[in-house]
N, C-alpha and C positions, 0 to 999 in steps of 0.2 A: 156639834162641832165637827170640823174637818180634820184632815191629817196636816195641814198646814201648820208649821211652828208659829207663825204669827198670822192671826185674822185681822182683816181690815173691813170693817162695815160703815157704811156711809148712809145717812138719810137724806131726805130732801130739805131738813132744815139746817144743814150745815154743820152738824155735829158727827165727828169721825170717832169710832171706837175701835181701838187698837188692843187686841187679846194675845197675850203671851200664851200660847197653846201646847205647852208640854207637861201637863199636870201630873202625869206619872213620875216626873223627876223634880216636881215643885217649881216647873218653869224655869229650872237651870238653864243658861244658854250657853251654846257653843257657836263654832264659827258660821253654822248656817243659820242660827236665829240672827246672830249679829248682821249678817249680809242682808237677811231679809227685812230686819227692822231698819236698816239705812234705806233700803229701797221703800219702804213704806213712808218714812219720814221725809225723804226727798220728794216722793209723789205728792205728799199733803202739803210741802211748803210751796209747790207750785200752783196747787188747788185755790183758786180764788173765791170758790163758793164756801169752802170750808172755814169755819169760825173757831171752833175749839177741838181739841183732841182729849178724849179719855182714854189713859193708859190703864190695863188692868191685867189680872193674872187669872187663868182658868183654874178651877178646882180649889184646892186648900190653901194655897199660897200664891202670893205676888210673883216672888222670884228668890229662889235660894241662891242666886249668885251663878258663878261660873260652874259649868258641868264639869265634875270630876274626871271623867273619861276624857274629856278635852284636855283638861291640864295634864293629865298622864301622857297623852300623846305629846303636848308641847313640852315636856320634859326631855324629849329626845330630839328636838328641833335644833338646828344651828341658831347661832346669834340672829342672822338675818332673817330666817324663818320666824323666829320668834318676835323680833321687831315689826314684821310685817304684820304679823298676827295681832299685835298689841295696836298697831296703827290702825288696823280695821275697827277695833273696839272704840279707839279714841275718836275716831270719825263719827261713829254711831252716836256716842254720848253728845258730841258737839252738834250732831244733826237734831237731837231732841232738844238740847239747850237751847239752841238758837232758832227753833222752829217758829215761823212768823205767825202762830196761833197761840191762843192760850191753851196750855198743857194741864191736865189734870190727871193725878195718879189717885186711883183708889185701891186702897192697900189693906191686904188682910193675911194672917197665917204667918209668913215670914218674908222679910226682905233683908237679905243677907248679901254683904260683900257687894258685888256689882249690881245685885238687886235694889241695894240701898243707894248704889250710884244713880240708877235710873230715876228712883224717887227723888233725889237731890236735884235732878236735871228738870224736873218739872215746875210750873209755876205755882200750882195750888195742890196740895196733898190731904187727902181724907183717908184716915185710916181707922181701923178697928183698934179699939183700946188694948186688946190682948195680942196685937201683932208682935212678933218678934223681930227686933232688928240687931244688926250685929256689923262691925268693920271687921270680919273674922280671918283676914288674910295671913296676919301673922301667926296663926294656930297652925298652918301648913308651910310656914316659911316664906310667905310672901309678902308683898306690900299693896296697898291699895292706891297704886300709882295713877293709872289712868283715871280713876273716878274722883282723886283726890281735889283737883280745881273745884269740882261742882260741889263735893261735901263740905269743902271749907267755906264757900259760900254761903251755904245753907246753914250751917252749924257754928262756924267760927273757929279760929285756931285753938281757943282755950279748950273747948270741948273735943276737937279733934286731937289734940295732944294725948288726951287720955285714951279715946276709944280706938285711935290708929294704934297704939301700942299695947294696950291691954286685950283688944280683941273681945272684950266682955259683952254679952247680951245685955238689952235693954228692952222694955216695952214700950206701948203707945203713949203712955202719959209722959215719960222722960222725952221721948222723941218730940213731943208737943213743947215741953218745957224749953228744948234745945233751939226749938224753931224749925226743925225739920218737918213738922206736920203742922197743918194748920186748923183742921178739924178732926175731932175724935167722935167715933160711934161705937155703939156697943151691939148693934144687929145688922143684919144684912139690909133690912127694910129701912133702918135708920139711916145708913149709907146712901141707900137709892134715894131717899126723901133729900138728903144733904146734896147729893148730886145734881138732883133736879132743881133745886134752889138756885145752885150755881148757874146752870145752864140756863134758867130763865132769866138771870142777870145778863148773860151773854147774848140771848136772843134780843133783849131791849138795848143793846149798845151798837153803834155804827162799827161795822166790821173793819173799814179801813182805819178808823180811830183806834180801834184795839190793836192792829198790826202795828202803827206808828207808836202807839204807847209803849209797847214792849221794845221797839227800836230805841227809844230813848234809854231804857234801863240797859240794854246791851251795850249801846254806845256811850252812855254816860257813867255807868256804874264804877265805882273806885277811882274816879278821875278826878283831879282837883279843877275847882270852879275857875276857869281861865277867861279872859276877854274871848277867845276863840270859841270856848264852850257857849258863852252867852250870847255872841252872835249866831252860832248855829242854831241855838235853841229858838231864837227869835225868827229865824229864817223858816224853821219847821212850823211854827204855829202861824206864820202868815201864809205859807204855802197851804197849809191844810183847810184855813179859812175860806180860801178860794175855790175848793173842792165841792162839788154837788152835794157829797153826803154832809157837809158841815152846814150848808145853806138849808137843806131839808131838815136836819136836827134842830137847828134854831128855831126856823119856820114852825115845825110840829110842836115845839115847846110855847111857841107865843100863842098858837092857834089851839092849845090844849088838845091835841090829837096825837095819835101814835105816829112814829116817823115811818116812811115807806118801807124800810127793811124790816120791821116786824111783821109785815104781812108777807113776807117772801119765804116760803117754805116752812 
């Protein structure tokens, strides 16, 4: 490990690993980590070779949320300073949520407050069954404001009504039951195996198709089915059918061979 608060590692296979690297404070984030995460997510957004992003935490925990020393400093900020600080966090979360790649969170130890917010922003979540989750902001007189749109999307308003206000802790099975977590594991080895299985799926898929499939969710999620939506969706499938990737995918299927993107990296 380096001294960087966030480590970005990329291989030739198009898989990027983003590691929160403040294990001494359970990867609690401050303004420096937030800035670095935004920088990393924006870099990956522009990387056409990247297919998937794995977000994980170094050491015992995924992320304990906001760094208390950062929070203590913020207590003396002016309103405008606090607003700017919060906006930087909001932008970082949006960068992760809308990233044009499959995002996978591998979660262990603790995912508290803003750490849980990071989890909620990811497309797919693999968690150790003993992970401790909490929306604990109310315990220190705060609210989970900037993470709330993503947490609400992940667990729904009914569960949010409880956990936003009680701040109580819950474990992996409860997170799975609420829809925050997709896959539960019991050991590091099992998590690695589950992650590898998901990445094998990614490598078999058309990279452009994956990006455009995620865009459907971001653009249509929560909207009424209108004639405009119907027309737009028809335009999108017509456009992608004409792309070289789709033609190659169909040809490979009919010829009972692997598509060419599986041989890249």
